[in-house]
N, C-alpha and C positions, 0 to 999 in steps of 0.2 A: 503494498499499499506506500501511494508518495505524501509527503508530509503535506499537512493540511487539512481540511475537512471539506471533502467529497457534498455537491450538493446532493442529498439522496433524491431528495423529492422529484427534483429537474430530471432525475435518470429515472425514476419510478414512471416521469407522468410520458418520457420520451420512448421508455421500453414498451409501454400501453398506446404509443401510438403506431407501434411497429417496428421500431426500430432495433434491431437487431444488435446493431453496434454496442448502442447503449445497453438493452438486456444484459449482453455480453459482461460489460464494464461495471454494472451495477452488480452483477452474481460473485463477479472476482472481488471483489469487494468481501464480501460473506466467508473464503474458501477459509482462512483461518480459521475465523468463528466456528466453523460445524466442524473441522478439525480438530477443536479442542473440544466440543461436544461430543463429537464420535470415542477420542480419544478415552473419554472418561464415561463414554455409555456401554464399551466393550466390555462383560467381562471379565473373569479369569480364563474361562473355557475360552471365548471367541478371541480375546487379546491375541492367541499365537496363532490365531488362525484365518485374520483381516487384518486388515493394514488401516488405519483412522482415516490416512489423506485418502485412501481411495475409496472407502466408504463415503468422505467429505465429496469428493467430487461425483459420484455415482449422482448422490442427491442431487449433485448443482445440475448436473445432466437431467434428471429428472423434472430437477424447477424449471430449467431452462423448456423443456417441453410444455408442461402444464402452466406456463405462467398467464397465459389467457384467463386460467380459472381465479387466477388474482384478484381480489375483489378491493383489499385497503388501498389506502393512499401516503403510508407513511412508514418510515423504517421501522416503529417498533409492532408495526402491521407483521412488515415484511419476516423479519424477523423471528415472530410467530410462527407465518408459514410454512418459513423454513426451517424450525423444527419438526414442527408436525411431517413434513417429509424425510425427513433423518430418523425420524420415529419409524418411520414406514418402512424405508433400507435396514436398521437396526434389527426391526423384527420380520425380513424377509431373512437376513443372515440367520438370524437363531435358527427358524423353519429348515433354512438351507442344514445348517452343520445337526440340528440336534433332530432332522426327520421329521418334521412337524409335516404334514403337508396340507392342512387346513388352515387357515388365515384365522386367527384371533384376535379379535378388534379390544379385548384387554390387556392385552401382552402389549400392544402398539400404547393404547392408553397409559399403560405402565409407565412405558419406555417413555412417553412423552410427558410425564409428570417427572421422570427423573431427568430428562435435558432440560425445563425447563427450571426447577432446581438447582440443577451445573448453573444456568447461564446467571441465574441471580446471585449465586456464591461469587462466582468469577466477579460481576458486577462489585461486590464488596468484598473485592481481594486485598484492597490498599487500606494501611491504615489511616483514620483521620485525620490525621496529622500529617498525609503525604497530600504535598498538593492537586487538589482536582480538576478535570477540566475545566477551561474556561467558558464563558457564557457564551461564544463563538463557538463551542463545540458541542453545546448542551444539545442541538437537534442531531447528535450522533449517538447511537444507543453505549453509553458507558463498558456493559460489556463485550461490544464488539471493539472498540479502541483497545480494552485490556486483553484481548484476545489477539489482536496484532501487534499486540507491544509483547508479548508471551511469546513468540513466537521467533519472535527476534533474542531471545533469552538464551544460552547454553542450555544444554538438556536438562546438566543436573541441577541450576538455576529452576529452569521450569518444574522440575520434578519433585523439587522442596516446596515449592510454593503449592503445588497440586494436593500433597501429600497433608502437607501443614494446614492452610490455609482453607483450600478449597474438599478436601474429605475430612479434615479437624481431626488428623490423628496424635496422638501425645509424642510428643517428640522418643520417646523410647523406641516407639511404633516407626516413627521416620527413620530414626538411626536404624532401625535392624532392615526397612526395607531397602536404606541404600547401601547400606554396610559400612558406615560410618559412626565414630561417637556420636549420642545424642550431643555434646557441645558444639563437635564441630559443624552438624546438620543447622544447629542454630546459628552459631556462624557463618554457615551458606544462607542460610533464610534471610538474614539479615542485607549481606549484602546482595541479593535476588531481587529483593523488596525493592531495596535501594536505586537499582538497576531499571526495575520496572518500571518506577516514577519518574527515572530520566528519559527512557525511551516512549514514557506516553506524553512526555513534556514533548518529545521532538515531532511526535504525533500531530500534533494542536496547531491548530491558526499561529 
């Protein structure tokens, strides 16, 4: 994602008017966001069998095909619609690997709920003392901006934030998952959050 705040509302309008290029540019804004949600939506069983970026790409392709069905006008409505599509893709993945032939709407709703919670948690990942997006960026969804910033972190920094701030694991559990000492992961988390704040500032007007 380029620095600055894209005019999402204008892109949505242009895409609805039949602008294929506008639709491609619009959906590309959410690749990191959907990849983040897919990574956190894949359970331990499917995580080894599927790649989050591939699932996100599948959701984006489906969104491209089904965009005429989108009735919203705001980014908030768009990201909610994209989460529903991603939930459908994840549910199909579960059916494929677990040998379930029939579609289960309850599973899709459960996955969609989990994705909604992950998105909300992502939007709250930075401590209150960390600089927040300026008024000029309020038009963008905070969770999307944070997902873009998270994508620019190193793998270890991204993992420690996801384990501690999003999944809210105890430091001992984070340390065990990362093969480090509790003190080491605390320091890593502090550096990661500080860098995340700087990355966000670089993506705002």
